[in-house]
LOZA-165920 format. One record per residue: residue in three letters; x, y, z of N, C-alpha, C, O, CB in turn; residue number from 1. Coordinates in pm, whole numbers, plus 50000, padded with zeros to 5 digits. Glycine has a CB too. Layout:
N
aa; n.c1; n.c2; n.c3; ca.c1; ca.c2; ca.c3; c.c1; c.c2; c.c3; o.c1; o.c2; o.c3; cb.c1; cb.c2; cb.c3; i
Ala; X; Y; Z; X; Y; Z; X; Y; Z; X; Y; Z; X; Y; Z; NUM .
...
//
This chain:
109
aa; n.c1; n.c2; n.c3; ca.c1; ca.c2; ca.c3; c.c1; c.c2; c.c3; o.c1; o.c2; o.c3; cb.c1; cb.c2; cb.c3; i
Unk; 50084; 49882; 50000; 50000; 50000; 50000; 50088; 50124; 50000; 50194; 50129; 50062; 49905; 50000; 50121; 1 .
Unk; 50039; 50222; 49929; 50113; 50347; 49927; 50079; 50429; 50051; 49978; 50404; 50117; 50083; 50427; 49799; 2 .
Unk; 50162; 50524; 50079; 50139; 50612; 50195; 50006; 50686; 50181; 49934; 50703; 50279; 50255; 50713; 50210; 3 .
Unk; 49975; 50730; 50060; 49850; 50803; 50036; 49728; 50713; 50063; 49631; 50758; 50123; 49845; 50857; 49892; 4 .
Unk; 49733; 50589; 50019; 49624; 50494; 50042; 49604; 50469; 50191; 49491; 50463; 50239; 49651; 50361; 49968; 5 .
Unk; 49715; 50453; 50264; 49708; 50431; 50408; 49644; 50550; 50479; 49565; 50533; 50572; 49847; 50404; 50464; 6 .
Unk; 49679; 50670; 50436; 49620; 50790; 50496; 49470; 50798; 50469; 49393; 50832; 50558; 49688; 50916; 50442; 7 .
Unk; 49430; 50765; 50348; 49287; 50769; 50313; 49211; 50664; 50394; 49105; 50694; 50449; 49266; 50743; 50161; 8 .
Unk; 49265; 50543; 50401; 49199; 50438; 50479; 49192; 50475; 50628; 49091; 50449; 50695; 49272; 50305; 50462; 9 .
Unk; 49298; 50536; 50678; 49297; 50581; 50817; 49192; 50687; 50842; 49124; 50685; 50944; 49433; 50633; 50855; 10 .
Unk; 49179; 50780; 50748; 49079; 50886; 50762; 48938; 50828; 50756; 48852; 50868; 50834; 49096; 50992; 50652; 11 .
Unk; 48915; 50734; 50665; 48783; 50670; 50654; 48750; 50595; 50783; 48638; 50602; 50831; 48780; 50573; 50532; 12 .
Unk; 48847; 50524; 50837; 48826; 50451; 50962; 48793; 50548; 51077; 48704; 50522; 51158; 48950; 50367; 50997; 13 .
Unk; 48866; 50659; 51082; 48842; 50758; 51187; 48701; 50816; 51176; 48633; 50833; 51277; 48945; 50871; 51180; 14 .
Unk; 48657; 50847; 51055; 48523; 50900; 51034; 48418; 50797; 51075; 48316; 50832; 51135; 48503; 50942; 50887; 15 .
Unk; 48442; 50670; 51043; 48348; 50565; 51081; 48336; 50553; 51233; 48225; 50539; 51285; 48392; 50431; 51022; 16 .
Unk; 48447; 50560; 51303; 48446; 50552; 51449; 48373; 50672; 51508; 48290; 50657; 51597; 48589; 50543; 51505; 17 .
Unk; 48404; 50790; 51458; 48338; 50911; 51507; 48188; 50904; 51482; 48108; 50941; 51568; 48398; 51037; 51440; 18 .
Unk; 48148; 50858; 51365; 48006; 50846; 51332; 47936; 50748; 51422; 47823; 50773; 51466; 47989; 50804; 51188; 19 .
Unk; 47999; 50635; 51451; 47940; 50534; 51538; 47925; 50588; 51680; 47819; 50573; 51741; 48026; 50407; 51538; 20 .
Unk; 48029; 50651; 51732; 48023; 50707; 51868; 47917; 50816; 51876; 47842; 50823; 51973; 48160; 50763; 51911; 21 .
Unk; 47910; 50901; 51774; 47809; 51007; 51772; 47669; 50949; 51769; 47579; 51000; 51835; 47830; 51099; 51653; 22 .
Unk; 47651; 50842; 51692; 47519; 50778; 51684; 47476; 50723; 51818; 47360; 50739; 51857; 47521; 50666; 51583; 23 .
Unk; 47569; 50660; 51890; 47536; 50610; 52023; 47505; 50725; 52118; 47413; 50713; 52199; 47651; 50527; 52078; 24 .
Unk; 47577; 50832; 52110; 47553; 50947; 52197; 47417; 51010; 52170; 47346; 51048; 52262; 47664; 51052; 52180; 25 .
Unk; 47382; 51020; 52042; 47251; 51076; 52008; 47140; 50984; 52057; 47042; 51031; 52113; 47239; 51097; 51856; 26 .
Unk; 47156; 50854; 52035; 47054; 50759; 52080; 47041; 50762; 52231; 46930; 50758; 52284; 47087; 50617; 52032; 27 .
Unk; 47153; 50768; 52301; 47149; 50773; 52447; 47087; 50904; 52495; 47018; 50905; 52596; 47290; 50758; 52506; 28 .
Unk; 47110; 51012; 52424; 47057; 51142; 52463; 46908; 51154; 52442; 46845; 51245; 52495; 47126; 51249; 52388; 29 .
Unk; 46849; 51062; 52364; 46705; 51067; 52339; 46626; 51035; 52465; 46513; 51082; 52480; 46667; 50970; 52227; 30 .
Unk; 46684; 50955; 52556; 46617; 50925; 52681; 46598; 51053; 52761; 46681; 51144; 52756; 46695; 50821; 52763; 31 .
Unk; 46491; 51057; 52833; 46459; 51168; 52921; 46428; 51299; 52849; 46417; 51403; 52913; 46572; 51190; 53014; 32 .
Unk; 46415; 51296; 52718; 46373; 51416; 52645; 46222; 51428; 52657; 46151; 51331; 52626; 46418; 51410; 52494; 33 .
Unk; 46170; 51542; 52699; 46025; 51557; 52710; 45959; 51551; 52572; 46016; 51594; 52472; 45990; 51691; 52779; 34 .
Unk; 45838; 51497; 52570; 45761; 51490; 52446; 45707; 51627; 52411; 45685; 51710; 52499; 45647; 51388; 52456; 35 .
Unk; 45685; 51649; 52282; 45635; 51778; 52235; 45532; 51758; 52126; 45526; 51652; 52063; 45750; 51866; 52184; 36 .
Unk; 45451; 51858; 52103; 45358; 51862; 51990; 45257; 51748; 51990; 45205; 51709; 52095; 45434; 51859; 51863; 37 .
Unk; 45231; 51695; 51870; 45129; 51591; 51857; 45172; 51463; 51928; 45086; 51387; 51972; 45102; 51563; 51710; 38 .
Unk; 45301; 51438; 51940; 45347; 51320; 52012; 45308; 51331; 52159; 45261; 51235; 52220; 45501; 51303; 51998; 39 .
Unk; 45326; 51450; 52216; 45286; 51475; 52355; 45135; 51454; 52370; 45090; 51387; 52463; 45324; 51619; 52398; 40 .
Unk; 45057; 51512; 52279; 44912; 51502; 52287; 44865; 51357; 52281; 44782; 51315; 52362; 44847; 51582; 52174; 41 .
Unk; 44918; 51280; 52186; 44876; 51140; 52169; 44919; 51054; 52287; 44842; 50971; 52336; 44933; 51082; 52040; 42 .
Unk; 45041; 51074; 52334; 45093; 50993; 52444; 45018; 51021; 52574; 44980; 50928; 52646; 45242; 51019; 52464; 43 .
Unk; 44996; 51148; 52605; 44926; 51181; 52729; 44780; 51137; 52724; 44726; 51092; 52825; 44935; 51331; 52757; 44 .
Unk; 44716; 51150; 52608; 44577; 51105; 52595; 44566; 50955; 52617; 44476; 50909; 52688; 44520; 51143; 52455; 45 .
Unk; 44656; 50878; 52557; 44654; 50733; 52573; 44680; 50693; 52719; 44614; 50604; 52772; 44758; 50667; 52481; 46 .
Unk; 44777; 50760; 52782; 44811; 50727; 52921; 44697; 50763; 53016; 44662; 50685; 53104; 44939; 50799; 52962; 47 .
Unk; 44639; 50880; 52998; 44527; 50921; 53084; 44405; 50832; 53063; 44334; 50801; 53159; 44489; 51068; 53057; 48 .
Unk; 44381; 50790; 52941; 44269; 50697; 52916; 44292; 50566; 52989; 44197; 50508; 53043; 44252; 50671; 52764; 49 .
Unk; 44414; 50520; 52992; 44446; 50395; 53059; 44434; 50407; 53211; 44381; 50317; 53277; 44586; 50349; 53021; 50 .
Unk; 44484; 50516; 53266; 44489; 50534; 53412; 44356; 50583; 53467; 44319; 50548; 53579; 44599; 50630; 53449; 51 .
Unk; 44287; 50663; 53390; 44166; 50728; 53438; 44198; 50874; 53460; 44258; 50939; 53374; 44113; 50661; 53569; 52 .
Unk; 44159; 50927; 53574; 44185; 51068; 53601; 44322; 51088; 53662; 44377; 50998; 53726; 44078; 51125; 53694; 53 .
Unk; 44377; 51207; 53641; 44505; 51241; 53699; 44567; 51358; 53626; 44508; 51415; 53535; 44599; 51121; 53696; 54 .
Unk; 44687; 51392; 53668; 44761; 51503; 53610; 44894; 51452; 53558; 44968; 51385; 53630; 44782; 51616; 53714; 55 .
Unk; 44925; 51484; 53434; 45053; 51446; 53376; 45161; 51531; 53442; 45154; 51654; 53441; 45054; 51465; 53221; 56 .
Unk; 45262; 51464; 53499; 45370; 51535; 53567; 45501; 51530; 53488; 45588; 51615; 53508; 45392; 51476; 53704; 57 .
Unk; 45515; 51431; 53397; 45638; 51420; 53319; 45613; 51331; 53199; 45536; 51236; 53206; 45754; 51366; 53406; 58 .
Unk; 45680; 51362; 53090; 45680; 51276; 52972; 45824; 51261; 52924; 45908; 51347; 52948; 45590; 51335; 52858; 59 .
Unk; 45851; 51149; 52857; 45985; 51130; 52803; 45981; 51032; 52687; 45896; 50943; 52680; 46082; 51081; 52911; 60 .
Unk; 46074; 51051; 52597; 46088; 50962; 52482; 46193; 50856; 52512; 46291; 50882; 52582; 46126; 51041; 52355; 61 .
Unk; 46171; 50738; 52459; 46271; 50633; 52470; 46299; 50589; 52610; 46415; 50572; 52647; 46396; 50678; 52409; 62 .
Unk; 46197; 50570; 52690; 46215; 50533; 52829; 46228; 50381; 52841; 46129; 50310; 52824; 46098; 50584; 52915; 63 .
Unk; 46347; 50332; 52871; 46368; 50188; 52883; 46336; 50119; 52752; 46387; 50157; 52647; 46283; 50130; 52997; 64 .
Unk; 46252; 50018; 52758; 46211; 49945; 52638; 46093; 50007; 52569; 46052; 49960; 52462; 46180; 49804; 52672; 65 .
Unk; 46037; 50111; 52626; 45919; 50176; 52569; 45960; 50291; 52477; 46066; 50350; 52493; 45826; 50227; 52680; 66 .
Unk; 45873; 50321; 52382; 45898; 50437; 52296; 45871; 50566; 52371; 45941; 50666; 52351; 45810; 50430; 52169; 67 .
Unk; 45770; 50564; 52458; 45732; 50683; 52534; 45697; 50646; 52677; 45647; 50536; 52703; 45613; 50755; 52467; 68 .
Unk; 45725; 50737; 52769; 45685; 50721; 52908; 45609; 50844; 52953; 45649; 50957; 52925; 45808; 50697; 52998; 69 .
Unk; 45498; 50821; 53023; 45416; 50931; 53075; 45392; 50906; 53223; 45337; 50803; 53261; 45280; 50944; 52997; 70 .
Unk; 45434; 51001; 53307; 45409; 50990; 53450; 45285; 51071; 53484; 45268; 51185; 53443; 45531; 51039; 53532; 71 .
Unk; 45198; 51006; 53563; 45070; 51068; 53600; 45054; 51061; 53751; 45076; 50956; 53812; 44951; 50998; 53528; 72 .
Unk; 45016; 51174; 53810; 44981; 51177; 53952; 44828; 51164; 53959; 44754; 51248; 53907; 45032; 51310; 54023; 73 .
Unk; 44785; 51057; 54025; 44641; 51033; 54039; 44582; 51129; 54141; 44653; 51193; 54217; 44613; 50886; 54081; 74 .
Unk; 44450; 51137; 54140; 44381; 51226; 54232; 44407; 51189; 54379; 44399; 51276; 54466; 44232; 51224; 54204; 75 .
Unk; 44438; 51061; 54407; 44465; 51020; 54544; 44611; 51047; 54586; 44650; 51014; 54697; 44434; 50873; 54562; 76 .
Unk; 44692; 51107; 54495; 44830; 51141; 54526; 44931; 51038; 54481; 45051; 51067; 54477; 44844; 51162; 54671; 77 .
Unk; 44886; 50918; 54447; 44979; 50817; 54399; 45028; 50852; 54259; 44962; 50927; 54186; 44914; 50677; 54400; 78 .
Unk; 45141; 50798; 54222; 45201; 50828; 54092; 45222; 50698; 54017; 45260; 50596; 54076; 45335; 50906; 54108; 79 .
Unk; 45198; 50701; 53885; 45217; 50584; 53801; 45284; 50628; 53671; 45254; 50735; 53617; 45082; 50513; 53773; 80 .
Unk; 45375; 50543; 53621; 45434; 50569; 53491; 45372; 50472; 53392; 45370; 50351; 53414; 45590; 50555; 53494; 81 .
Unk; 45322; 50526; 53282; 45262; 50446; 53177; 45361; 50439; 53062; 45409; 50541; 53013; 45124; 50505; 53131; 82 .
Unk; 45391; 50316; 53019; 45485; 50295; 52909; 45405; 50266; 52783; 45313; 50185; 52784; 45584; 50180; 52940; 83 .
Unk; 45443; 50334; 52674; 45372; 50321; 52547; 45467; 50277; 52436; 45586; 50307; 52439; 45305; 50453; 52508; 84 .
Unk; 45412; 50203; 52337; 45493; 50168; 52221; 45487; 50283; 52120; 45425; 50386; 52147; 45445; 50035; 52157; 85 .
Unk; 45548; 50266; 52005; 45556; 50372; 51905; 45419; 50408; 51846; 45403; 50514; 51787; 45649; 50330; 51793; 86 .
Unk; 45321; 50317; 51863; 45185; 50344; 51813; 45092; 50394; 51924; 44971; 50399; 51906; 45126; 50218; 51751; 87 .
Unk; 45150; 50430; 52039; 45077; 50486; 52154; 44986; 50383; 52220; 44884; 50419; 52279; 44995; 50606; 52111; 88 .
Unk; 45023; 50255; 52210; 44953; 50149; 52282; 45023; 50128; 52416; 45146; 50129; 52422; 44948; 50016; 52199; 89 .
Unk; 44946; 50109; 52522; 45003; 50086; 52654; 45069; 49949; 52655; 45005; 49848; 52621; 44895; 50098; 52766; 90 .
Unk; 45195; 49945; 52694; 45267; 49817; 52703; 45308; 49786; 52846; 45363; 49679; 52873; 45390; 49820; 52613; 91 .
Unk; 45281; 49877; 52936; 45312; 49851; 53076; 45286; 49972; 53164; 45278; 50085; 53116; 45455; 49807; 53091; 92 .
Unk; 45274; 49946; 53293; 45261; 50054; 53391; 45350; 50018; 53510; 45375; 49901; 53538; 45111; 50075; 53436; 93 .
Unk; 45395; 50121; 53578; 45480; 50100; 53694; 45441; 50202; 53800; 45441; 50323; 53775; 45631; 50111; 53658; 94 .
Unk; 45408; 50151; 53918; 45376; 50240; 54029; 45503; 50308; 54076; 45608; 50244; 54084; 45309; 50162; 54145; 95 .
Unk; 45495; 50435; 54106; 45609; 50510; 54158; 45595; 50513; 54309; 45510; 50583; 54363; 45617; 50657; 54098; 96 .
Unk; 45680; 50434; 54377; 45666; 50422; 54522; 45748; 50524; 54601; 45743; 50523; 54724; 45706; 50286; 54565; 97 .
Unk; 45824; 50613; 54533; 45898; 50713; 54609; 45833; 50851; 54602; 45901; 50952; 54617; 46039; 50721; 54558; 98 .
Unk; 45702; 50854; 54579; 45630; 50982; 54578; 45634; 51046; 54715; 45645; 51168; 54726; 45485; 50961; 54533; 99 .
Unk; 45623; 50965; 54821; 45623; 51021; 54957; 45753; 51095; 54984; 45752; 51202; 55047; 45603; 50910; 55062; 100 .
Unk; 45866; 51039; 54938; 45993; 51109; 54957; 45995; 51239; 54880; 46045; 51340; 54930; 46110; 51020; 54912; 101 .
Unk; 45941; 51238; 54757; 45938; 51359; 54675; 45853; 51467; 54741; 45890; 51584; 54744; 45884; 51328; 54534; 102 .
Unk; 45736; 51426; 54796; 45645; 51523; 54855; 45701; 51583; 54983; 45668; 51697; 55017; 45512; 51457; 54883; 103 .
Unk; 45787; 51508; 55053; 45840; 51557; 55179; 45973; 51628; 55161; 46035; 51671; 55258; 45856; 51442; 55274; 104 .
Unk; 46017; 51641; 55035; 46141; 51711; 55010; 46265; 51635; 55052; 46370; 51694; 55076; 46139; 51841; 55077; 105 .
Unk; 46252; 51500; 55062; 46365; 51418; 55105; 46473; 51414; 54999; 46447; 51431; 54880; 46319; 51278; 55137; 106 .
Unk; 46597; 51392; 55045; 46710; 51378; 54953; 46730; 51231; 54922; 46714; 51145; 55007; 46839; 51439; 55014; 107 .
Unk; 46765; 51205; 54797; 46798; 51070; 54756; 46948; 51045; 54763; 46994; 50936; 54728; 46748; 51043; 54615; 108 .
Unk; 47025; 51143; 54807; 47171; 51130; 54811; 47214; 51041; 54922; 47334; 51019; 54940; 47237; 51263; 54825; 109 .
//
């Protein structure tokens, strides 16, 4: 191989590595991003329909294995996270058992 060919191959390899690392960083950064626009409207409507009454306290994209996560505080003060797939179908719910700590201003440190 000529020196020029080695430099080109090295540059291509470097770009591939940078692209791969950037892709992982972007994908990882998608977690915990709040939902917006029509995605927010559809996700919160589906979650509230599933839970019943309550107030949406947080939304996020790419939560765990779900496409969307919606946290709802029920009228009785309990909190539940509703997990939705990409078509806004409920695929799971999880009770949030540390609401009492949040309400009392406790530290998790």
